[in-house]
N, C-alpha and C positions, 0 to 999 in steps of 0.2 A: 503494500499500500504505499501511496505518497505519504511523505512525512506531514502530518498536520498537527496543529496545536488547538486543543480545545479552549476556547475563549469563555464560553457560558455553559452552564449546566444543561444537558439535553432534557427537552420536555419528553412526556410520554409518547409524543408523535414522532420523535426523532432519535436516532441513535447511530453511532458508527458500528457496523457489524463485526463480528470476529475477524481476525486477521487471516485465517484460512480461507482460500477462495476456491478450492476444489470441491467442497462439500456443497451439495445441492439437494433440494427436495423436489419430489413430483410437483409440478405447477400446472396449473390450467393454462391452455394454450391462449396466447395473446395475438390479437390481429394488428398488423402495423400499417398505417396509412401515411405515405411520405410526399412531400411536395417542397417547393423552395418559395421564399417570400422574404422580404426585408433583408436581402442579401445573405440570407442564411438558410441552411438545410433544416426543414421542420418535419417533425413526426409526431403522429397521434397514435398512442398504444391504447387498444380497447381490449378490456378483459373479457373477451367472448370471440370464439373462433369464426363466428358467422361474418362472411365477407360483405354480405349486403349491409349489415349493421355497422360494420367498421367503415365502409365506404361512406355511408350516410352520416356518421358522426364525424369522420375525418374530413368530409366535405363541408360540414358546418364550420369547423375549425379553419379550414383553409379559405372559406369565403370571408370569414371575420378578419382573418390575417391580411387578406388582399384589401379588404375594405379600409382597414386603418392604414396600411401602407400607401394606397392611393390618396387617402385624405390627408396624410401628415407627412409624406415623403418630401424631403428638401429638395429632390431632383426634378419634381414635377412643378411646372409654373402654374398648373390648374389646382394644385393642393392648397389647402389651408396655409400651410408654411410657406408655399411658393408665392401665395398672394401676399402675406405678410412681408416676406423679404423683398418683394417687388412694389410695396406700397410707397416708397420714396418719401417717407416721412408724413404721409397722410394717414388720418384715422381710419381704421377699419373695424367693422362691427363683426363680432365672432358668435357662432352658433353655441348652445349650450354645452356640447360635449367638449369643443375646443377651449371654451372658457374654463371649464373645470380642470382641464390639463395645465392650462396656463396659471390658475389659482395654485395647483399642486407644485408647479415648477418654482412659483414665487415662494411658497412655503419652505421648500427645500433650501432655496437660496438663503432665507431668512435663517433656517435652522442651522446651515452650514457656515454662516459668517461670510457668505459670498463665495465660498469654494465651489459650490454646485451652481453653475450658471449656464443657462441655455443659449447665451449670446456668445459663448466661447467657441462655438462650432467654426466660426470664421477662421480660426488658428489653423485648421486643416489646410489652408492655402500654404502654410509655412512648413507643415510637417506631414511627412509621408511614412507611416510605420509599416514598412515592408520587409523588415528584417535586414535591410541594407545599412551602410555606414554614413548615409547621407544626413547631415545636419542642417538646419536652415541657416541663412545668413542671418546675424543678429538684427541687422537693419530691417529685414522684412518683418521679423517679430515685433520690432518696435514700431513699425508702421501699422501693424494690425491691432496692437493693444488698445488705441484709442477708441476702437470700434467694438470692445468688449466691456460688458458691465450692465447687468439687469437694472441698476439703479438709474440708468440713463433712459430707460423705457417708461413711457406713461401707460399704465395699465388701470383702468377703472372699467370693470365689467359692465357691459360687453365690448366696450371700445378700447382699442390699443393703437398707441402711436409709437412707431419703431423709427428712431432716427435714422435719416438716410445714410447709407454706408453700412448700417449694421444688420446683422442676420440673427434668426433663431434656429435652433436646431433641437428637436424633440428625440433624437436618437438615444439619449440618455435614459428615457423612460418608455419610449414607444414599443419596444418589442415585450417589455415585461407587461405593459398595459394590454398589449394584444393577447398575450397568455391568458391574463385574467378574463378578458371579454370572451375569449374562446371557451374557457372553462364555464362561464356563465351561460353561454349559448348551449353548450352540450348538456348542461344540467337540466335546462328547460326541454331538452328533446328526449332525455333518457336518464334512467337511474343505474345503467351499467356503468362500473368504474372505468374511468379514463385517466391517461396520463397525457399531458399536452407538452411538447418540448420544441420550443422555437430557438434554435441556434444555441442550446446550453442553458436558456432560461425556462424553467419548467414548474409545472403544478399538476396536482391530481385532483379529481373530484371527490376523492375518499379512498378508503382502504380497498383492497382487492376483494373478490368474492370470497366469502368465508373469513374476512377479517384479516387477510394476509397483508404483507407490506410489498410495496414496489421497491425495487432494488435499482439503485442509480449509480452508474460510474462516472466518477469526476476525473476528466482527463489528466494525465501527467503533465507537468509544466513544460518538459523539453521532450522533443520526439526522440524516440529511441532509447529512452533511459529505462523503459520497462516498468515504471512506477505509476500507480494510480490509486485513487481512493474510492471506496464503496460507502454510499449512504443508503439508509432505508427510510422509506416515508409512507406514512398512512394518510396525511392531510398536509394542505398548505402547499408551500412552493420552496423551491431552491433556486439560487442564482450564484454565479461565480464570476467576479471581475478579476482580471489579471492580465499578464504581459506575455502569455505563452505564445501568441501568434501575432500581436501587434506591437513591434518594438523597432528601435534602431539601436545597432551595435557599433560603437566607435571607440577604438583604443582600449578595449577591454571593458568599456562601460556600457551598460545596458540602459537605455532610455525607454520606459514604458509609455503607453499611450494615453495614460490619464494625465492631462495638463492642469497646471495651476492657473486659473484665469487672471491672476494678479501679476504673474511674471510672464506667461506665454510659454514656459518650459515645462517639462514633465515633473510631476511632484517628487521632491527629494526624499529618500527614505521609504518610498512605498513598498509594500509587501510584493512578492511575486504573485500571490493570489489571495483572494478573500472569498470564501463560501459562506453564504448565510441562508438559514432557514427561517421562514416568517409565514404568517397566515395567508398572504398574498404574494404574487411575483413582483407587484410594484414596490411593496414594502421590503422585500428581500433585495431587491435590485437597487434601490436607493441606500439602503444600509450598507451593501457591500461597496457601492461606488463611494459613499462618504467615508468609509474605512480607508480605502485607498487614498483618498484625497487628504486625509490626515497624516499620510507618511508615516514617520517613525511612531507617531501616537496611535496608530491603527488599533492596537490591542487595548489600549486603555479606553479608547472610544467604544470598542465593542463590548467590553465588560460593562460599560455604563448602559448600554442598550438592553443587556440582560436578555439576549435571545441566543439561541444555538448558532455558533460561527466557528469557522476553522481558517486559520491562516497558515500560509507557506511564505518562508523568506528565503 
């Protein structure tokens, strides 16, 4: 198993399984439905071998994922985010769902002391976390920083005024929100146990048939090192934030993709990964991201949150 550090006491719904990985018990067959959305591989596991049921519930999740992707993608000019970013400083009125997401983003910004900032996505113009050794020119980072800062945005529901030259990016909460919405849609369709996994952010509708646990493999941080961690889940969600695949390596220094919006550079002293278990995927995702943003204080922050979490350094 991957070396993990237990930061909070496990609840009855979560536990690290025994270190032995060869022992298995006879389990009910699972039907898997796969598709791609939000730049990620997605999977819906249905605790029933009936392909017609699996396709129906998987299709419900896929339609919801695609709806959210189309509505909030930063790459589409006709999306809500696209219209906001193209508003050129003019006020734009938002629908209820979009307004709720902005309210949540603002609450996260306030709770994090400005470290979680949906206007910091513009820094991707400077950084490309593709495993190469390319660092941005400091002058480019400095030119972008004046366009970062939620405090510069005027948000009074339902009206938003984004200063010209600034952008918002809901990528920090969008995939987790899509998981939670897919879970809600599936629950409305069936009481069959289901696991929804969008690019490693996942949640379940409940325990498996007969009260069994879903077993989840958390990927190893580095390819080829043969190490990974197993978690078992009967309710809620799991997310992992880390630099396993998005980083820059220069002169022996690894720069992870979590950026400090106050400096424009990767957070100093951030863990390699943070895995969090919470009642919803949105909650787990924001806690894991905030822990990464805390850098060397990640463990202290997670202890204060008093939820199951595991850190790799």
